HTML snippet that shows the backbone in 3Dmol.js (N, CA, C, O; Angstrom):
<script src="https://3Dmol.org/build/3Dmol-min.js"></script>
<div id="view" style="width:600px;height:400px;position:relative"></div>
<script>
const pdb = `
ATOM      1  N   MET A   1       0.833  -1.168   0.000  1.00  0.00           N
ATOM      2  CA  MET A   1       0.000   0.000   0.000  1.00  0.00           C
ATOM      3  C   MET A   1       0.880   1.233   0.000  1.00  0.00           C
ATOM      4  O   MET A   1       1.393   1.616   1.051  1.00  0.00           O
ATOM      5  N   PRO A   2       1.071   1.871  -1.157  1.00  0.00           N
ATOM      6  CA  PRO A   2       1.863   3.098  -1.219  1.00  0.00           C
ATOM      7  C   PRO A   2       1.147   4.275  -0.555  1.00  0.00           C
ATOM      8  O   PRO A   2      -0.012   4.563  -0.855  1.00  0.00           O
ATOM      9  N   ILE A   3       1.846   4.935   0.333  1.00  0.00           N
ATOM     10  CA  ILE A   3       1.356   6.170   0.945  1.00  0.00           C
ATOM     11  C   ILE A   3       2.367   7.245   0.573  1.00  0.00           C
ATOM     12  O   ILE A   3       3.562   7.110   0.836  1.00  0.00           O
ATOM     13  N   LYS A   4       1.875   8.310  -0.040  1.00  0.00           N
ATOM     14  CA  LYS A   4       2.774   9.371  -0.497  1.00  0.00           C
ATOM     15  C   LYS A   4       2.215  10.720  -0.102  1.00  0.00           C
ATOM     16  O   LYS A   4       1.002  10.897   0.017  1.00  0.00           O
ATOM     17  N   SER A   5       3.113  11.668   0.100  1.00  0.00           N
ATOM     18  CA  SER A   5       2.683  13.036   0.378  1.00  0.00           C
ATOM     19  C   SER A   5       3.347  13.968  -0.631  1.00  0.00           C
ATOM     20  O   SER A   5       4.498  13.782  -1.025  1.00  0.00           O
ATOM     21  N   TYR A   6       2.591  14.958  -1.026  1.00  0.00           N
ATOM     22  CA  TYR A   6       3.013  15.909  -2.048  1.00  0.00           C
ATOM     23  C   TYR A   6       2.692  17.329  -1.600  1.00  0.00           C
ATOM     24  O   TYR A   6       1.804  17.551  -0.777  1.00  0.00           O
ATOM     25  N   ILE A   7       3.425  18.276  -2.151  1.00  0.00           N
ATOM     26  CA  ILE A   7       3.021  19.675  -2.099  1.00  0.00           C
ATOM     27  C   ILE A   7       2.433  19.958  -3.475  1.00  0.00           C
ATOM     28  O   ILE A   7       3.065  19.706  -4.501  1.00  0.00           O
ATOM     29  N   ALA A   8       1.211  20.488  -3.478  1.00  0.00           N
ATOM     30  CA  ALA A   8       0.508  20.774  -4.729  1.00  0.00           C
ATOM     31  C   ALA A   8       0.330  22.281  -4.877  1.00  0.00           C
ATOM     32  O   ALA A   8      -0.277  22.933  -4.028  1.00  0.00           O
ATOM     33  N   TRP A   9       0.864  22.819  -5.959  1.00  0.00           N
ATOM     34  CA  TRP A   9       0.712  24.232  -6.262  1.00  0.00           C
ATOM     35  C   TRP A   9      -0.403  24.377  -7.289  1.00  0.00           C
ATOM     36  O   TRP A   9      -0.310  23.841  -8.393  1.00  0.00           O
ATOM     37  N   PRO A  10      -1.456  25.103  -6.924  1.00  0.00           N
ATOM     38  CA  PRO A  10      -2.543  25.310  -7.888  1.00  0.00           C
ATOM     39  C   PRO A  10      -2.185  26.392  -8.901  1.00  0.00           C
ATOM     40  O   PRO A  10      -1.289  27.205  -8.675  1.00  0.00           O
ATOM     41  N   THR A  11      -2.895  26.383 -10.005  1.00  0.00           N
ATOM     42  CA  THR A  11      -2.831  27.507 -10.924  1.00  0.00           C
ATOM     43  C   THR A  11      -3.273  28.732 -10.122  1.00  0.00           C
ATOM     44  O   THR A  11      -4.222  28.628  -9.346  1.00  0.00           O
ATOM     45  N   PRO A  12      -2.624  29.884 -10.278  1.00  0.00           N
ATOM     46  CA  PRO A  12      -2.973  31.062  -9.461  1.00  0.00           C
ATOM     47  C   PRO A  12      -4.481  31.337  -9.424  1.00  0.00           C
ATOM     48  O   PRO A  12      -5.155  31.385 -10.453  1.00  0.00           O
ATOM     49  N   GLY A  13      -4.978  31.514  -8.199  1.00  0.00           N
ATOM     50  CA  GLY A  13      -6.383  31.825  -7.988  1.00  0.00           C
ATOM     51  C   GLY A  13      -7.314  30.613  -8.058  1.00  0.00           C
ATOM     52  O   GLY A  13      -8.533  30.781  -8.001  1.00  0.00           O
ATOM     53  N   ARG A  14      -6.772  29.391  -8.180  1.00  0.00           N
ATOM     54  CA  ARG A  14      -7.599  28.198  -8.372  1.00  0.00           C
ATOM     55  C   ARG A  14      -7.419  27.169  -7.263  1.00  0.00           C
ATOM     56  O   ARG A  14      -7.678  25.987  -7.486  1.00  0.00           O
ATOM     57  N   ALA A  15      -6.985  27.581  -6.081  1.00  0.00           N
ATOM     58  CA  ALA A  15      -6.736  26.638  -4.985  1.00  0.00           C
ATOM     59  C   ALA A  15      -8.016  25.919  -4.553  1.00  0.00           C
ATOM     60  O   ALA A  15      -7.991  24.708  -4.333  1.00  0.00           O
ATOM     61  N   ALA A  16      -9.115  26.630  -4.429  1.00  0.00           N
ATOM     62  CA  ALA A  16     -10.372  26.007  -3.996  1.00  0.00           C
ATOM     63  C   ALA A  16     -10.846  24.974  -5.011  1.00  0.00           C
ATOM     64  O   ALA A  16     -11.327  23.905  -4.637  1.00  0.00           O
ATOM     65  N   GLU A  17     -10.710  25.293  -6.292  1.00  0.00           N
ATOM     66  CA  GLU A  17     -11.117  24.362  -7.342  1.00  0.00           C
ATOM     67  C   GLU A  17     -10.236  23.122  -7.342  1.00  0.00           C
ATOM     68  O   GLU A  17     -10.729  22.009  -7.520  1.00  0.00           O
ATOM     69  N   LEU A  18      -8.934  23.309  -7.144  1.00  0.00           N
ATOM     70  CA  LEU A  18      -8.020  22.176  -7.099  1.00  0.00           C
ATOM     71  C   LEU A  18      -8.321  21.300  -5.890  1.00  0.00           C
ATOM     72  O   LEU A  18      -8.344  20.074  -6.001  1.00  0.00           O
ATOM     73  N   GLU A  19      -8.549  21.918  -4.746  1.00  0.00           N
ATOM     74  CA  GLU A  19      -8.884  21.151  -3.550  1.00  0.00           C
ATOM     75  C   GLU A  19     -10.138  20.303  -3.787  1.00  0.00           C
ATOM     76  O   GLU A  19     -10.171  19.122  -3.441  1.00  0.00           O
ATOM     77  N   SER A  20     -11.144  20.902  -4.366  1.00  0.00           N
ATOM     78  CA  SER A  20     -12.386  20.187  -4.654  1.00  0.00           C
ATOM     79  C   SER A  20     -12.139  19.003  -5.588  1.00  0.00           C
ATOM     80  O   SER A  20     -12.668  17.915  -5.360  1.00  0.00           O
ATOM     81  N   SER A  21     -11.348  19.207  -6.626  1.00  0.00           N
ATOM     82  CA  SER A  21     -11.035  18.134  -7.575  1.00  0.00           C
ATOM     83  C   SER A  21     -10.272  17.000  -6.904  1.00  0.00           C
ATOM     84  O   SER A  21     -10.560  15.827  -7.143  1.00  0.00           O
ATOM     85  N   LEU A  22      -9.306  17.345  -6.069  1.00  0.00           N
ATOM     86  CA  LEU A  22      -8.507  16.324  -5.390  1.00  0.00           C
ATOM     87  C   LEU A  22      -9.345  15.512  -4.416  1.00  0.00           C
ATOM     88  O   LEU A  22      -9.167  14.300  -4.302  1.00  0.00           O
ATOM     89  N   LEU A  23     -10.254  16.169  -3.718  1.00  0.00           N
ATOM     90  CA  LEU A  23     -11.088  15.474  -2.739  1.00  0.00           C
ATOM     91  C   LEU A  23     -12.065  14.493  -3.395  1.00  0.00           C
ATOM     92  O   LEU A  23     -12.572  13.588  -2.732  1.00  0.00           O
ATOM     93  N   GLN A  24     -12.327  14.666  -4.669  1.00  0.00           N
ATOM     94  CA  GLN A  24     -13.213  13.755  -5.392  1.00  0.00           C
ATOM     95  C   GLN A  24     -12.498  12.479  -5.831  1.00  0.00           C
ATOM     96  O   GLN A  24     -13.154  11.527  -6.255  1.00  0.00           O
ATOM     97  N   ILE A  25     -11.188  12.441  -5.740  1.00  0.00           N
ATOM     98  CA  ILE A  25     -10.418  11.265  -6.151  1.00  0.00           C
ATOM     99  C   ILE A  25     -10.252  10.351  -4.943  1.00  0.00           C
ATOM    100  O   ILE A  25      -9.716  10.781  -3.921  1.00  0.00           O
ATOM    101  N   PRO A  26     -10.702   9.095  -5.036  1.00  0.00           N
ATOM    102  CA  PRO A  26     -10.536   8.157  -3.909  1.00  0.00           C
ATOM    103  C   PRO A  26      -9.063   7.989  -3.540  1.00  0.00           C
ATOM    104  O   PRO A  26      -8.195   7.906  -4.410  1.00  0.00           O
ATOM    105  N   GLY A  27      -8.801   7.942  -2.247  1.00  0.00           N
ATOM    106  CA  GLY A  27      -7.447   7.755  -1.762  1.00  0.00           C
ATOM    107  C   GLY A  27      -6.682   9.046  -1.539  1.00  0.00           C
ATOM    108  O   GLY A  27      -5.501   9.016  -1.192  1.00  0.00           O
ATOM    109  N   CYS A  28      -7.345  10.184  -1.737  1.00  0.00           N
ATOM    110  CA  CYS A  28      -6.683  11.486  -1.569  1.00  0.00           C
ATOM    111  C   CYS A  28      -7.227  12.229  -0.351  1.00  0.00           C
ATOM    112  O   CYS A  28      -8.438  12.298  -0.140  1.00  0.00           O
ATOM    113  N   GLU A  29      -6.325  12.777   0.435  1.00  0.00           N
ATOM    114  CA  GLU A  29      -6.665  13.683   1.528  1.00  0.00           C
ATOM    115  C   GLU A  29      -5.925  14.982   1.280  1.00  0.00           C
ATOM    116  O   GLU A  29      -4.786  14.972   0.813  1.00  0.00           O
ATOM    117  N   VAL A  30      -6.563  16.096   1.588  1.00  0.00           N
ATOM    118  CA  VAL A  30      -5.989  17.408   1.287  1.00  0.00           C
ATOM    119  C   VAL A  30      -5.993  18.272   2.542  1.00  0.00           C
ATOM    120  O   VAL A  30      -6.976  18.321   3.282  1.00  0.00           O
ATOM    121  N   ILE A  31      -4.871  18.951   2.764  1.00  0.00           N
ATOM    122  CA  ILE A  31      -4.747  19.941   3.830  1.00  0.00           C
ATOM    123  C   ILE A  31      -4.329  21.243   3.164  1.00  0.00           C
ATOM    124  O   ILE A  31      -3.370  21.272   2.393  1.00  0.00           O
ATOM    125  N   THR A  32      -5.047  22.315   3.459  1.00  0.00           N
ATOM    126  CA  THR A  32      -4.723  23.602   2.848  1.00  0.00           C
ATOM    127  C   THR A  32      -3.759  24.379   3.735  1.00  0.00           C
ATOM    128  O   THR A  32      -3.844  24.324   4.962  1.00  0.00           O
ATOM    129  N   ALA A  33      -2.861  25.088   3.114  1.00  0.00           N
ATOM    130  CA  ALA A  33      -1.943  25.956   3.852  1.00  0.00           C
ATOM    131  C   ALA A  33      -2.700  27.183   4.332  1.00  0.00           C
ATOM    132  O   ALA A  33      -3.620  27.654   3.663  1.00  0.00           O
ATOM    133  N   GLU A  34      -2.318  27.691   5.472  1.00  0.00           N
ATOM    134  CA  GLU A  34      -2.980  28.872   6.022  1.00  0.00           C
ATOM    135  C   GLU A  34      -2.381  30.171   5.500  1.00  0.00           C
ATOM    136  O   GLU A  34      -3.073  31.188   5.443  1.00  0.00           O
ATOM    137  N   ASN A  35      -1.114  30.155   5.121  1.00  0.00           N
ATOM    138  CA  ASN A  35      -0.450  31.402   4.753  1.00  0.00           C
ATOM    139  C   ASN A  35      -0.021  31.481   3.290  1.00  0.00           C
ATOM    140  O   ASN A  35       0.577  32.473   2.875  1.00  0.00           O
ATOM    141  N   ARG A  36      -0.320  30.447   2.506  1.00  0.00           N
ATOM    142  CA  ARG A  36       0.050  30.449   1.089  1.00  0.00           C
ATOM    143  C   ARG A  36      -1.011  29.716   0.295  1.00  0.00           C
ATOM    144  O   ARG A  36      -1.800  28.945   0.842  1.00  0.00           O
ATOM    145  N   GLU A  37      -1.016  29.967  -0.991  1.00  0.00           N
ATOM    146  CA  GLU A  37      -1.945  29.261  -1.856  1.00  0.00           C
ATOM    147  C   GLU A  37      -1.289  27.968  -2.342  1.00  0.00           C
ATOM    148  O   GLU A  37      -0.841  27.866  -3.484  1.00  0.00           O
ATOM    149  N   LEU A  38      -1.247  26.990  -1.444  1.00  0.00           N
ATOM    150  CA  LEU A  38      -0.763  25.664  -1.803  1.00  0.00           C
ATOM    151  C   LEU A  38      -1.448  24.639  -0.926  1.00  0.00           C
ATOM    152  O   LEU A  38      -2.033  24.970   0.105  1.00  0.00           O
ATOM    153  N   LEU A  39      -1.366  23.382  -1.351  1.00  0.00           N
ATOM    154  CA  LEU A  39      -2.055  22.295  -0.674  1.00  0.00           C
ATOM    155  C   LEU A  39      -1.076  21.181  -0.356  1.00  0.00           C
ATOM    156  O   LEU A  39      -0.102  20.969  -1.079  1.00  0.00           O
ATOM    157  N   LEU A  40      -1.340  20.480   0.721  1.00  0.00           N
ATOM    158  CA  LEU A  40      -0.614  19.260   1.033  1.00  0.00           C
ATOM    159  C   LEU A  40      -1.545  18.116   0.646  1.00  0.00           C
ATOM    160  O   LEU A  40      -2.678  18.037   1.120  1.00  0.00           O
ATOM    161  N   LEU A  41      -1.061  17.240  -0.210  1.00  0.00           N
ATOM    162  CA  LEU A  41      -1.843  16.106  -0.683  1.00  0.00           C
ATOM    163  C   LEU A  41      -1.229  14.824  -0.140  1.00  0.00           C
ATOM    164  O   LEU A  41      -0.032  14.588  -0.303  1.00  0.00           O
ATOM    165  N   VAL A  42      -2.040  14.000   0.500  1.00  0.00           N
ATOM    166  CA  VAL A  42      -1.601  12.695   0.987  1.00  0.00           C
ATOM    167  C   VAL A  42      -2.429  11.651   0.247  1.00  0.00           C
ATOM    168  O   VAL A  42      -3.658  11.715   0.236  1.00  0.00           O
ATOM    169  N   THR A  43      -1.743  10.685  -0.377  1.00  0.00           N
ATOM    170  CA  THR A  43      -2.441   9.636  -1.112  1.00  0.00           C
ATOM    171  C   THR A  43      -2.165   8.286  -0.466  1.00  0.00           C
ATOM    172  O   THR A  43      -1.084   8.041   0.070  1.00  0.00           O
ATOM    173  N   ASP A  44      -3.167   7.421  -0.530  1.00  0.00           N
ATOM    174  CA  ASP A  44      -3.065   6.072   0.016  1.00  0.00           C
ATOM    175  C   ASP A  44      -3.761   5.144  -0.978  1.00  0.00           C
ATOM    176  O   ASP A  44      -4.975   5.222  -1.160  1.00  0.00           O
ATOM    177  N   THR A  45      -2.995   4.275  -1.613  1.00  0.00           N
ATOM    178  CA  THR A  45      -3.545   3.362  -2.612  1.00  0.00           C
ATOM    179  C   THR A  45      -3.238   1.922  -2.230  1.00  0.00           C
ATOM    180  O   THR A  45      -2.273   1.667  -1.510  1.00  0.00           O
ATOM    181  N   PRO A  46      -4.056   0.964  -2.710  1.00  0.00           N
ATOM    182  CA  PRO A  46      -3.865  -0.433  -2.326  1.00  0.00           C
ATOM    183  C   PRO A  46      -2.660  -1.119  -2.978  1.00  0.00           C
ATOM    184  O   PRO A  46      -2.255  -2.191  -2.529  1.00  0.00           O
ATOM    185  N   GLY A  47      -2.084  -0.531  -4.018  1.00  0.00           N
ATOM    186  CA  GLY A  47      -0.942  -1.165  -4.677  1.00  0.00           C
ATOM    187  C   GLY A  47      -0.383  -0.275  -5.770  1.00  0.00           C
ATOM    188  O   GLY A  47      -0.896   0.811  -6.035  1.00  0.00           O
ATOM    189  N   GLU A  48       0.679  -0.757  -6.397  1.00  0.00           N
ATOM    190  CA  GLU A  48       1.370   0.037  -7.421  1.00  0.00           C
ATOM    191  C   GLU A  48       0.485   0.327  -8.630  1.00  0.00           C
ATOM    192  O   GLU A  48       0.554   1.419  -9.195  1.00  0.00           O
ATOM    193  N   HIS A  49      -0.345  -0.633  -9.034  1.00  0.00           N
ATOM    194  CA  HIS A  49      -1.220  -0.418 -10.186  1.00  0.00           C
ATOM    195  C   HIS A  49      -2.193   0.731  -9.898  1.00  0.00           C
ATOM    196  O   HIS A  49      -2.398   1.599 -10.746  1.00  0.00           O
ATOM    197  N   ALA A  50      -2.786   0.734  -8.712  1.00  0.00           N
ATOM    198  CA  ALA A  50      -3.700   1.804  -8.322  1.00  0.00           C
ATOM    199  C   ALA A  50      -2.953   3.132  -8.197  1.00  0.00           C
ATOM    200  O   ALA A  50      -3.498   4.185  -8.528  1.00  0.00           O
ATOM    201  N   GLU A  51      -1.724   3.083  -7.728  1.00  0.00           N
ATOM    202  CA  GLU A  51      -0.904   4.294  -7.619  1.00  0.00           C
ATOM    203  C   GLU A  51      -0.641   4.892  -8.998  1.00  0.00           C
ATOM    204  O   GLU A  51      -0.719   6.108  -9.177  1.00  0.00           O
ATOM    205  N   ASP A  52      -0.331   4.044  -9.963  1.00  0.00           N
ATOM    206  CA  ASP A  52      -0.116   4.520 -11.332  1.00  0.00           C
ATOM    207  C   ASP A  52      -1.375   5.163 -11.899  1.00  0.00           C
ATOM    208  O   ASP A  52      -1.304   6.202 -12.555  1.00  0.00           O
ATOM    209  N   ALA A  53      -2.526   4.547 -11.645  1.00  0.00           N
ATOM    210  CA  ALA A  53      -3.798   5.104 -12.114  1.00  0.00           C
ATOM    211  C   ALA A  53      -4.067   6.457 -11.457  1.00  0.00           C
ATOM    212  O   ALA A  53      -4.532   7.389 -12.113  1.00  0.00           O
ATOM    213  N   LEU A  54      -3.775   6.561 -10.164  1.00  0.00           N
ATOM    214  CA  LEU A  54      -3.967   7.816  -9.450  1.00  0.00           C
ATOM    215  C   LEU A  54      -3.073   8.908 -10.040  1.00  0.00           C
ATOM    216  O   LEU A  54      -3.521  10.038 -10.236  1.00  0.00           O
ATOM    217  N   CYS A  55      -1.840   8.580 -10.315  1.00  0.00           N
ATOM    218  CA  CYS A  55      -0.917   9.558 -10.912  1.00  0.00           C
ATOM    219  C   CYS A  55      -1.443  10.047 -12.259  1.00  0.00           C
ATOM    220  O   CYS A  55      -1.308  11.223 -12.595  1.00  0.00           O
ATOM    221  N   GLY A  56      -2.040   9.142 -13.024  1.00  0.00           N
ATOM    222  CA  GLY A  56      -2.641   9.530 -14.299  1.00  0.00           C
ATOM    223  C   GLY A  56      -3.771  10.526 -14.104  1.00  0.00           C
ATOM    224  O   GLY A  56      -3.907  11.475 -14.877  1.00  0.00           O
ATOM    225  N   GLN A  57      -4.586  10.315 -13.070  1.00  0.00           N
ATOM    226  CA  GLN A  57      -5.674  11.251 -12.769  1.00  0.00           C
ATOM    227  C   GLN A  57      -5.119  12.607 -12.351  1.00  0.00           C
ATOM    228  O   GLN A  57      -5.639  13.645 -12.762  1.00  0.00           O
ATOM    229  N   LEU A  58      -4.077  12.605 -11.545  1.00  0.00           N
ATOM    230  CA  LEU A  58      -3.490  13.867 -11.083  1.00  0.00           C
ATOM    231  C   LEU A  58      -2.927  14.668 -12.247  1.00  0.00           C
ATOM    232  O   LEU A  58      -3.042  15.894 -12.271  1.00  0.00           O
ATOM    233  N   GLU A  59      -2.324  13.991 -13.204  1.00  0.00           N
ATOM    234  CA  GLU A  59      -1.746  14.679 -14.361  1.00  0.00           C
ATOM    235  C   GLU A  59      -2.802  15.376 -15.209  1.00  0.00           C
ATOM    236  O   GLU A  59      -2.483  16.312 -15.942  1.00  0.00           O
ATOM    237  N   GLN A  60      -4.037  14.939 -15.121  1.00  0.00           N
ATOM    238  CA  GLN A  60      -5.120  15.508 -15.936  1.00  0.00           C
ATOM    239  C   GLN A  60      -5.785  16.728 -15.311  1.00  0.00           C
ATOM    240  O   GLN A  60      -6.614  17.368 -15.958  1.00  0.00           O
ATOM    241  N   LEU A  61      -5.443  17.067 -14.071  1.00  0.00           N
ATOM    242  CA  LEU A  61      -6.103  18.180 -13.384  1.00  0.00           C
ATOM    243  C   LEU A  61      -5.633  19.523 -13.941  1.00  0.00           C
ATOM    244  O   LEU A  61      -4.454  19.867 -13.861  1.00  0.00           O
ATOM    245  N   ALA A  62      -6.571  20.263 -14.500  1.00  0.00           N
ATOM    246  CA  ALA A  62      -6.235  21.538 -15.135  1.00  0.00           C
ATOM    247  C   ALA A  62      -5.783  22.595 -14.134  1.00  0.00           C
ATOM    248  O   ALA A  62      -4.993  23.475 -14.477  1.00  0.00           O
ATOM    249  N   ASP A  63      -6.277  22.516 -12.897  1.00  0.00           N
ATOM    250  CA  ASP A  63      -5.943  23.533 -11.895  1.00  0.00           C
ATOM    251  C   ASP A  63      -4.648  23.241 -11.148  1.00  0.00           C
ATOM    252  O   ASP A  63      -4.264  24.007 -10.263  1.00  0.00           O
ATOM    253  N   LEU A  64      -3.970  22.150 -11.486  1.00  0.00           N
ATOM    254  CA  LEU A  64      -2.715  21.775 -10.834  1.00  0.00           C
ATOM    255  C   LEU A  64      -1.541  22.302 -11.647  1.00  0.00           C
ATOM    256  O   LEU A  64      -1.320  21.876 -12.781  1.00  0.00           O
ATOM    257  N   GLN A  65      -0.790  23.232 -11.065  1.00  0.00           N
ATOM    258  CA  GLN A  65       0.349  23.825 -11.755  1.00  0.00           C
ATOM    259  C   GLN A  65       1.612  22.982 -11.562  1.00  0.00           C
ATOM    260  O   GLN A  65       2.387  22.790 -12.499  1.00  0.00           O
ATOM    261  N   CYS A  66       1.812  22.477 -10.330  1.00  0.00           N
ATOM    262  CA  CYS A  66       3.012  21.711 -10.015  1.00  0.00           C
ATOM    263  C   CYS A  66       2.714  20.773  -8.853  1.00  0.00           C
ATOM    264  O   CYS A  66       1.972  21.120  -7.935  1.00  0.00           O
ATOM    265  N   LEU A  67       3.302  19.576  -8.903  1.00  0.00           N
ATOM    266  CA  LEU A  67       3.135  18.593  -7.843  1.00  0.00           C
ATOM    267  C   LEU A  67       4.518  18.069  -7.484  1.00  0.00           C
ATOM    268  O   LEU A  67       5.234  17.558  -8.345  1.00  0.00           O
ATOM    269  N   SER A  68       4.896  18.193  -6.216  1.00  0.00           N
ATOM    270  CA  SER A  68       6.220  17.793  -5.766  1.00  0.00           C
ATOM    271  C   SER A  68       6.106  16.717  -4.691  1.00  0.00           C
ATOM    272  O   SER A  68       5.510  16.943  -3.638  1.00  0.00           O
ATOM    273  N   LEU A  69       6.683  15.544  -4.961  1.00  0.00           N
ATOM    274  CA  LEU A  69       6.685  14.457  -3.991  1.00  0.00           C
ATOM    275  C   LEU A  69       7.564  14.824  -2.812  1.00  0.00           C
ATOM    276  O   LEU A  69       8.719  15.215  -2.980  1.00  0.00           O
ATOM    277  N   VAL A  70       7.002  14.693  -1.603  1.00  0.00           N
ATOM    278  CA  VAL A  70       7.747  14.990  -0.384  1.00  0.00           C
ATOM    279  C   VAL A  70       8.240  13.700   0.246  1.00  0.00           C
ATOM    280  O   VAL A  70       9.384  13.617   0.692  1.00  0.00           O
ATOM    281  N   SER A  71       7.365  12.680   0.284  1.00  0.00           N
ATOM    282  CA  SER A  71       7.732  11.424   0.908  1.00  0.00           C
ATOM    283  C   SER A  71       6.856  10.312   0.364  1.00  0.00           C
ATOM    284  O   SER A  71       5.681  10.522   0.063  1.00  0.00           O
ATOM    285  N   GLY A  72       7.438   9.126   0.241  1.00  0.00           N
ATOM    286  CA  GLY A  72       6.683   7.979  -0.218  1.00  0.00           C
ATOM    287  C   GLY A  72       7.119   6.718   0.505  1.00  0.00           C
ATOM    288  O   GLY A  72       8.314   6.482   0.681  1.00  0.00           O
ATOM    289  N   VAL A  73       6.155   5.906   0.925  1.00  0.00           N
ATOM    290  CA  VAL A  73       6.447   4.663   1.647  1.00  0.00           C
ATOM    291  C   VAL A  73       5.568   3.565   1.073  1.00  0.00           C
ATOM    292  O   VAL A  73       4.379   3.770   0.831  1.00  0.00           O
ATOM    293  N   THR A  74       6.163   2.395   0.855  1.00  0.00           N
ATOM    294  CA  THR A  74       5.383   1.230   0.454  1.00  0.00           C
ATOM    295  C   THR A  74       5.581   0.138   1.491  1.00  0.00           C
ATOM    296  O   THR A  74       6.476   0.236   2.330  1.00  0.00           O
ATOM    297  N   ASP A  75       4.752  -0.905   1.445  1.00  0.00           N
ATOM    298  CA  ASP A  75       4.869  -2.005   2.386  1.00  0.00           C
ATOM    299  C   ASP A  75       6.268  -2.622   2.355  1.00  0.00           C
ATOM    300  O   ASP A  75       6.797  -2.996   3.401  1.00  0.00           O
ATOM    301  N   LYS A  76       6.868  -2.732   1.175  1.00  0.00           N
ATOM    302  CA  LYS A  76       8.211  -3.328   1.053  1.00  0.00           C
ATOM    303  C   LYS A  76       9.247  -2.527   1.835  1.00  0.00           C
ATOM    304  O   LYS A  76      10.133  -3.097   2.471  1.00  0.00           O
ATOM    305  N   GLU A  77       9.131  -1.204   1.782  1.00  0.00           N
ATOM    306  CA  GLU A  77      10.097  -0.346   2.492  1.00  0.00           C
ATOM    307  C   GLU A  77       9.886  -0.386   3.989  1.00  0.00           C
ATOM    308  O   GLU A  77      10.844  -0.248   4.749  1.00  0.00           O
ATOM    309  N   ALA A  78       8.647  -0.573   4.431  1.00  0.00           N
ATOM    310  CA  ALA A  78       8.348  -0.579   5.865  1.00  0.00           C
ATOM    311  C   ALA A  78       8.778  -1.857   6.555  1.00  0.00           C
ATOM    312  O   ALA A  78       8.951  -1.879   7.774  1.00  0.00           O
ATOM    313  N   ALA A  79       8.951  -2.920   5.789  1.00  0.00           N
ATOM    314  CA  ALA A  79       9.307  -4.219   6.391  1.00  0.00           C
ATOM    315  C   ALA A  79      10.741  -4.302   6.791  1.00  0.00           C
ATOM    316  O   ALA A  79      11.179  -5.330   7.308  1.00  0.00           O
TER     317      ALA A  79
END
`;
const viewer = $3Dmol.createViewer("view");
viewer.addModel(pdb, "pdb");
viewer.setStyle({}, {cartoon: {color: "spectrum"}});
viewer.zoomTo();
viewer.render();
</script>
């Protein structure tokens, strides 16, 4: 089960729209920054295939300007 965290930069002025889009994707949790227009995205998927599909969905989001991986853990690494 891959669990990853990202910093997500929305297209300027589109943070609320990006947050809404991300929250509609299963396996995504979003925390908004209080002092900047950026989001913390945490994803939890059942396996690598689902993770790849999720990444494909993220790439299609029009309001997402940049996505930076902060940390990633899989079951293999935790063992």
